C-alpha positions as CSV (number, residue, x, y, z in Angstrom):
1,M,0.0,0.2,0.2
2,T,2.4,2.1,-1.4
3,R,0.6,4.5,-3.9
4,T,-1.9,7.3,-2.7
5,V,-4.9,7.5,-5.1
6,P,-7.4,10.6,-4.8
7,L,-11.5,9.4,-4.2
8,A,-12.0,11.5,-7.4
9,D,-9.9,9.6,-9.6
10,A,-10.5,5.9,-8.1
11,R,-13.3,5.6,-10.5
12,H,-10.5,4.6,-13.5
13,L,-9.0,1.6,-11.4
14,P,-10.5,-1.3,-12.1
15,F,-13.8,-2.7,-10.0
16,W,-12.2,-4.8,-7.9
17,R,-9.5,-2.1,-6.8
18,R,-11.8,0.5,-5.8
19,P,-12.9,2.1,-2.5
20,V,-16.4,0.8,-2.4
21,T,-15.1,-2.5,-3.2
22,L,-12.8,-2.1,-0.5
23,L,-15.6,-1.8,1.7
24,F,-17.1,-4.6,0.5
25,V,-14.5,-6.8,1.2
26,M,-13.4,-5.6,4.4
27,A,-17.7,-5.9,5.4
28,A,-17.4,-9.8,4.4
29,A,-14.2,-10.2,6.4
30,M,-14.8,-8.8,10.3
31,P,-18.2,-11.1,11.0
32,V,-16.8,-14.3,10.3
33,A,-14.3,-13.7,12.6
34,F,-15.9,-11.8,15.0
35,A,-20.1,-13.5,14.3
36,T,-18.1,-17.3,14.6
37,W,-16.8,-15.7,18.0
38,S,-19.9,-15.1,19.3
39,A,-21.2,-17.8,18.0
40,L,-19.6,-20.2,19.9
41,L,-18.8,-18.4,22.6
42,N,-21.5,-19.0,25.1
43,N,-21.1,-22.7,24.8
44,F,-17.4,-22.4,24.9
45,V,-18.0,-20.3,28.3
46,I,-20.3,-22.6,29.3
47,E,-18.6,-25.7,28.9
48,V,-15.3,-25.5,29.3
49,A,-14.6,-22.3,31.7
50,R,-18.0,-22.5,33.6
51,F,-19.1,-19.5,33.9
52,N,-22.0,-18.3,35.0
53,G,-24.1,-14.8,34.5
54,S,-21.9,-12.8,36.9
55,D,-18.5,-14.3,34.7
56,I,-20.5,-13.8,31.1
57,G,-21.4,-9.7,32.5
58,W,-17.9,-9.3,33.3
59,L,-16.1,-11.0,30.2
60,H,-18.1,-8.2,28.3
61,T,-17.2,-5.0,30.2
62,V,-13.9,-6.6,29.4
63,R,-14.8,-6.6,25.8
64,E,-16.6,-2.9,25.8
65,I,-13.1,-1.1,27.5
66,P,-11.7,-0.7,23.9
67,G,-15.1,0.7,22.7
68,F,-15.1,3.2,25.5
69,L,-11.5,4.2,24.8
70,A,-12.5,4.2,20.7
71,V,-11.8,7.9,20.8
72,G,-8.0,7.0,21.3
73,V,-8.3,6.3,17.3
74,I,-8.2,9.9,16.8
75,A,-4.8,10.3,17.8
76,I,-3.2,7.4,15.8
77,I,-4.7,8.6,12.7
78,I,-2.5,11.5,13.0
79,F,0.7,9.6,12.4
80,V,-1.5,6.6,10.9
81,H,-3.4,6.4,7.5
82,E,-6.7,5.6,8.3
83,Q,-7.8,3.2,5.5
84,V,-3.9,1.4,6.9
85,L,-5.4,1.5,11.1
86,G,-8.9,0.0,9.4
87,I,-6.8,-2.9,7.8
88,V,-4.5,-3.5,10.5
89,S,-7.1,-3.6,13.3
90,L,-8.6,-6.3,10.9
91,F,-5.5,-7.8,10.8
92,L,-5.5,-8.0,15.0
93,L,-8.9,-9.0,15.2
94,G,-8.8,-12.1,13.3
95,V,-5.2,-13.4,14.6
96,A,-6.8,-12.6,18.4
97,T,-10.1,-14.6,17.3
98,A,-7.7,-17.8,16.1
99,L,-6.0,-17.8,19.5
100,T,-9.0,-17.9,21.5
101,A,-9.4,-21.3,22.3
102,W,-5.3,-21.5,23.7
103,F,-6.6,-19.9,26.9
104,P,-10.0,-21.5,28.5
105,S,-9.6,-20.2,32.1
106,L,-11.5,-16.8,32.7
107,G,-8.2,-14.7,32.9
108,G,-7.3,-16.1,29.6
109,I,-10.5,-15.5,28.3
110,L,-10.8,-12.0,29.5
111,T,-7.4,-11.0,28.2
112,I,-7.7,-12.4,24.2
113,T,-11.3,-10.8,24.6
114,M,-9.3,-7.4,25.1
115,L,-7.5,-8.1,22.3
116,S,-9.7,-8.9,19.6
117,S,-12.0,-6.1,21.1
118,I,-9.1,-3.6,20.8
119,G,-8.9,-5.1,16.7
120,F,-13.0,-4.9,16.6
121,H,-13.8,-1.4,17.5
122,Y,-11.0,0.1,16.2
123,Y,-12.0,-1.7,12.6
124,E,-15.3,-0.3,13.2
125,T,-14.5,3.3,14.2
126,V,-12.3,3.3,11.1
127,N,-14.7,1.4,9.0
128,Q,-17.9,3.6,9.8
129,S,-15.5,7.2,9.2
130,L,-14.3,5.5,6.0
131,Q,-18.2,4.5,4.9
132,L,-19.4,8.5,5.7
133,Q,-16.7,9.3,3.2
134,W,-16.5,7.3,0.4
135,L,-19.8,7.3,0.3
136,D,-21.7,9.9,-1.5
137,K,-25.3,11.3,0.7
138,L,-27.3,10.4,-2.1
139,R,-26.2,6.4,-2.4
140,A,-25.4,6.1,1.1
141,P,-28.2,4.3,2.7
142,K,-28.7,1.7,-0.2
143,V,-24.8,1.3,0.1
144,L,-24.9,0.5,3.6
145,G,-27.6,-1.7,3.5
146,W,-25.8,-4.2,1.1
147,L,-22.6,-3.8,3.0
148,V,-25.1,-5.5,6.0
149,A,-26.1,-8.0,3.3
150,A,-22.5,-9.1,2.0
151,G,-21.2,-9.6,5.7
152,S,-24.4,-11.3,6.5
153,A,-23.7,-13.8,3.4
154,A,-20.0,-14.1,4.4
155,T,-21.3,-15.0,8.0
156,L,-23.6,-17.1,6.3
157,V,-21.1,-19.9,4.8
158,A,-19.2,-20.2,8.2
159,Y,-22.1,-20.7,9.7
160,L,-23.5,-23.3,7.5
161,L,-19.6,-25.4,7.4
162,I,-20.5,-24.9,12.1
163,V,-24.1,-26.5,11.6
164,M,-22.9,-29.0,8.5
165,T,-19.6,-30.4,10.4
166,W,-19.1,-29.4,13.7
167,E,-20.5,-33.0,15.0
168,T,-20.2,-35.2,11.7
169,L,-16.6,-33.9,11.8
170,G,-15.8,-33.5,15.5
171,L,-14.7,-30.4,15.6
172,T,-13.1,-28.6,17.9
173,Y,-13.6,-25.1,19.4
174,N,-9.7,-24.6,18.5
175,T,-10.5,-26.0,15.2
176,V,-13.2,-23.5,14.4
177,Y,-11.3,-20.4,15.8
178,L,-8.5,-21.4,13.9
179,L,-10.4,-21.2,10.6
180,S,-12.4,-18.3,11.2
181,G,-9.8,-15.8,12.7
182,G,-7.3,-17.1,10.0
183,F,-9.3,-16.2,7.4
184,T,-9.8,-13.1,8.8
185,A,-6.1,-11.9,9.5
186,A,-5.7,-13.7,5.8
187,T,-7.6,-11.0,3.6
188,A,-6.4,-7.8,6.2
189,V,-3.1,-9.3,4.3
190,F,-4.6,-9.1,0.9
191,C,-6.4,-5.7,1.6
192,F,-3.3,-4.3,2.9
193,I,-1.3,-5.6,-0.3
194,A,-3.9,-4.8,-3.0
195,Y,-5.3,-1.7,-2.4
196,P,-3.7,1.7,-3.3
197,R,-4.7,4.6,0.1
198,F,-7.6,6.5,-1.0
199,E,-7.5,10.4,-0.2
200,A,-11.0,11.5,0.5
201,P,-11.5,15.4,-0.5
202,N,-12.0,16.4,2.7
203,P,-9.2,16.2,5.1
204,Q,-10.1,15.3,8.5
205,I,-10.0,16.6,11.9
206,K,-7.3,15.3,14.0
207,K,-8.1,16.1,17.4
208,M,-11.2,15.4,19.4
209,I,-14.4,17.7,19.0
210,L,-18.1,17.5,20.7
211,R,-20.1,20.1,19.0
212,R,-23.7,21.4,20.5
213,R,-25.3,20.6,17.7
214,Y,-24.9,17.1,17.6
215,W,-26.1,16.5,21.1
216,L,-29.0,14.5,20.2
217,Y,-26.9,12.1,17.8
218,Y,-24.8,11.7,21.1
219,A,-27.8,11.1,23.0
220,L,-29.4,8.4,20.2
221,Q,-25.2,6.5,20.3
222,F,-25.0,6.7,24.3
223,M,-28.7,5.1,24.5
224,A,-28.4,2.7,22.0
225,G,-25.1,1.3,23.5
226,A,-27.0,0.7,26.7
227,R,-29.5,-1.0,25.1
228,R,-27.4,-3.0,22.9
229,Q,-25.1,-4.6,25.4
230,I,-28.5,-6.4,26.9
231,F,-29.2,-8.0,23.9
232,V,-25.5,-8.8,23.4
233,V,-24.5,-10.3,26.6
234,F,-28.0,-11.7,27.4
235,A,-30.7,-13.2,24.6
236,G,-27.7,-15.6,23.5
237,F,-26.9,-16.7,27.2
238,M,-30.5,-16.8,27.9
239,M,-30.6,-19.4,25.2
240,V,-28.1,-21.4,26.1
241,E,-28.7,-21.0,30.3
242,K,-32.1,-21.6,30.1
243,F,-33.3,-24.2,26.8
244,G,-30.3,-25.8,26.5
245,F,-29.2,-24.9,23.3
246,A,-25.9,-26.8,21.8
247,V,-23.7,-25.3,19.9
248,H,-24.8,-26.4,16.4
249,E,-28.1,-24.9,17.6
250,V,-26.8,-21.5,18.4
251,T,-25.3,-21.6,15.1
252,G,-28.5,-22.9,13.2
253,L,-29.9,-19.8,15.6
254,F,-27.5,-17.2,13.7
255,L,-27.9,-18.3,10.7
256,M,-31.6,-17.4,11.0
257,N,-30.5,-13.8,11.5
258,L,-28.1,-13.9,8.6
259,V,-30.7,-15.1,6.1
260,A,-32.9,-12.6,7.4
261,N,-30.4,-9.9,7.0
262,M,-29.6,-10.9,3.7
263,I,-32.7,-10.3,2.2
264,F,-33.9,-7.0,4.7
265,A,-30.6,-5.4,5.1
266,P,-31.1,-3.7,1.3
267,L,-34.5,-3.0,1.5
268,M,-33.6,-1.2,5.6
269,G,-31.0,0.9,3.0
270,Q,-34.1,1.7,0.7
271,A,-36.6,2.6,3.8
272,V,-34.4,5.0,5.0
273,F,-33.7,6.3,2.1
274,R,-37.4,6.4,1.5
275,Y,-39.2,7.1,4.5
276,G,-36.3,9.2,6.0
277,E,-34.1,8.5,9.4
278,R,-36.4,10.1,11.8
279,N,-39.3,7.6,10.4
280,T,-37.4,4.2,10.3
281,L,-35.6,5.0,13.7
282,I,-38.7,5.5,15.7
283,F,-40.2,1.7,14.1
284,E,-37.1,0.3,15.1
285,Y,-37.6,1.4,18.5
286,V,-41.0,0.6,18.8
287,G,-40.6,-2.8,18.0
288,L,-37.6,-2.8,20.5
289,V,-39.9,-2.3,23.4
290,A,-42.5,-4.8,22.3
291,V,-39.6,-7.7,21.8
292,F,-37.8,-6.5,25.3
293,L,-41.1,-6.8,27.2
294,A,-42.0,-10.2,25.2
295,Y,-38.4,-11.4,26.5
296,G,-39.4,-10.6,29.6
297,G,-42.7,-12.6,29.4
298,I,-40.7,-15.6,28.7
299,Y,-39.3,-15.9,32.1
300,F,-42.4,-14.2,33.7
301,F,-45.2,-16.6,31.9
302,G,-42.8,-19.6,30.9
303,W,-43.2,-18.8,27.1
304,G,-41.4,-21.4,25.2
305,V,-38.3,-22.0,23.4
306,L,-40.3,-21.1,19.9
307,L,-41.3,-17.9,20.4
308,A,-37.6,-17.2,22.4
309,A,-36.0,-18.1,18.9
310,G,-38.6,-15.8,16.8
311,L,-37.9,-12.7,19.4
312,Y,-33.9,-13.1,18.4
313,V,-34.4,-13.3,15.0
314,I,-36.8,-10.0,15.3
315,D,-34.4,-7.9,17.7
316,H,-31.4,-8.7,15.3
317,L,-32.8,-7.8,12.5
318,L,-34.1,-4.4,14.0
319,F,-30.9,-3.3,15.4
320,A,-30.2,-3.6,11.8
321,L,-32.1,0.1,11.3
322,A,-29.4,1.4,13.6
323,L,-27.8,2.4,9.7
324,A,-30.0,5.6,10.2
325,L,-28.0,7.1,12.6
326,K,-25.2,7.0,10.8
327,T,-27.0,8.7,7.5
328,Y,-28.4,11.4,9.9
329,F,-25.4,12.1,11.4
330,Q,-23.8,12.4,7.8
331,K,-26.5,14.6,6.5
332,I,-26.1,17.3,10.0
333,A,-22.3,17.1,10.2
334,D,-19.1,19.0,8.2
335,P,-17.6,17.2,6.2
336,G,-14.2,17.4,8.4
337,D,-15.9,16.3,11.7
338,V,-16.4,13.1,10.3
339,A,-13.2,11.0,11.4
340,P,-13.3,12.8,14.7
341,T,-16.9,12.3,15.4
342,A,-17.3,9.0,14.4
343,A,-14.4,8.6,17.1
344,V,-16.1,10.0,20.0
345,A,-19.6,9.1,18.8
346,F,-17.9,4.6,19.6
347,T,-16.4,5.7,22.7
348,I,-20.4,7.8,24.2
349,N,-22.2,4.2,22.5
350,H,-19.6,2.7,24.7
351,I,-19.9,4.2,28.0
352,A,-23.1,2.3,29.3
353,A,-21.1,-0.8,28.1
354,V,-18.1,-0.2,30.5
355,F,-19.9,-1.5,33.9
356,L,-23.9,-2.6,32.4
357,P,-23.2,-6.0,31.4
358,A,-21.2,-6.3,34.7
359,L,-23.6,-4.6,36.7
360,L,-26.8,-6.4,35.0
361,G,-25.0,-10.0,35.2
362,Y,-26.0,-10.2,39.3
363,L,-29.3,-8.6,38.4
364,W,-29.7,-11.5,36.3
365,L,-28.6,-13.7,39.4
366,I,-31.8,-12.6,40.9
367,S,-34.2,-12.1,38.1
368,P,-33.2,-12.1,34.5
369,A,-36.6,-10.7,33.6
370,A,-35.6,-7.1,34.9
371,V,-32.9,-7.1,33.1
372,F,-35.2,-7.3,29.9
373,M,-37.6,-5.4,31.5
374,T,-34.6,-2.2,31.7
375,A,-33.6,-2.9,28.3
376,A,-37.6,-2.1,27.0
377,G,-37.4,1.3,29.4
378,M,-34.4,2.0,27.4
379,A,-35.8,1.4,24.2
380,C,-38.7,4.0,25.4
381,V,-36.0,6.5,26.2
382,S,-34.7,5.8,22.5
383,L,-37.9,6.5,21.2
384,M,-38.1,9.9,22.5
385,L,-35.1,10.8,21.3
386,A,-35.8,9.8,18.0
387,L,-39.2,12.3,17.9
388,M,-37.0,14.7,17.9
389,I,-35.5,13.9,14.6
390,P,-36.2,16.1,11.8
391,R,-38.1,15.0,8.4
392,H,-35.2,16.5,6.9
393,P,-32.1,16.7,8.3
394,E,-28.9,18.9,7.4
395,K,-26.6,21.2,9.0
396,G,-28.2,23.9,11.2
397,N,-31.8,22.1,10.9
398,E,-30.5,18.6,13.4
399,T,-33.2,18.8,15.5
400,I,-37.0,19.3,15.8
401,F,-35.7,22.5,17.9
402,S,-33.6,23.7,15.7
403,V,-36.2,26.5,13.9
404,F,-36.2,28.3,17.6
405,A,-32.1,28.3,17.9
406,T,-30.6,32.0,17.0
407,S,-27.0,31.1,16.4
408,P,-25.4,28.2,15.1
409,A,-24.8,26.0,18.0
410,E,-20.9,24.7,18.3
């Protein structure tokens, strides 16, 4: 990666070497490691490391610390090109995932999880910034939807292999982690060698910025991070702890999510383009309130495994509408604010993640239903915030209250 190509000149490159193609390659590579790690995690920590609800809470708290420190990306990109940092982070994620099963103890799992999490969160921070810089505002919702679908398709192949071969070939956790993590690391090396460095037309501010006019975006990011932790940490854990799902059954549930994402993610991008960020986010949050209340009903009323599995798929699908948050910010932001604000927003998104999993892990020991009721309350707060998004957001019209502003807020 020695050659630098201005973004405007990239259209003259072969299709497979263009910026959007690189986004698709990385979108397909990242979830092979991360989603495979997630699919096996609950079984691995319960069967091998003998985790309980408190242990899994601490694991996810440690996993989210690098997300909280994602603001450090701003300092790194002073010295390292954003694209290079994204590829190196992807490589770290792959290598750490490959080594996961080598450390089957609480301390070992926490350590390797921290390393893989640094790779994942720094990759995601940079990737979001590159997406908003490299995609024009008109195409962004649709292309973002297709990027989600591409990641789902790549993960689908990995999960199908797990479901079909886990029992028949007697696979081990070590084998699957080595193969999935190795694939992601190898793809990162390919991306580093095969693609030039692309330079966007708007230089990014390389310092931390907090602008008052972005306050609603910050608030939505905070609530999204807090709410999502409950789903990521406890929804899958419930399927193993309460209903006794085996590895291939958990992976089968993930497969259902992937197929749904492949079908609906492009449609969600179209929905954001057609109905706007306000309406799609309102739809998402109303749906999440209902889903989390139903999760609680599983424990209150003893509802069965089929409902739990169905809610898991719906829950995962609704979260895909979060791409509307990206396009909302793209519309209201100064072009030079994209990279630093992506880092700040990622940190804000993970503030609650640092303490919430561990705290709710103790609550889980007392009442799992109360954990999901808490998530429903968070979704209600997100819904109220979404109602503050104007129908046509842009710079100077960031919220429905912007019409009352007497001077531009910084």
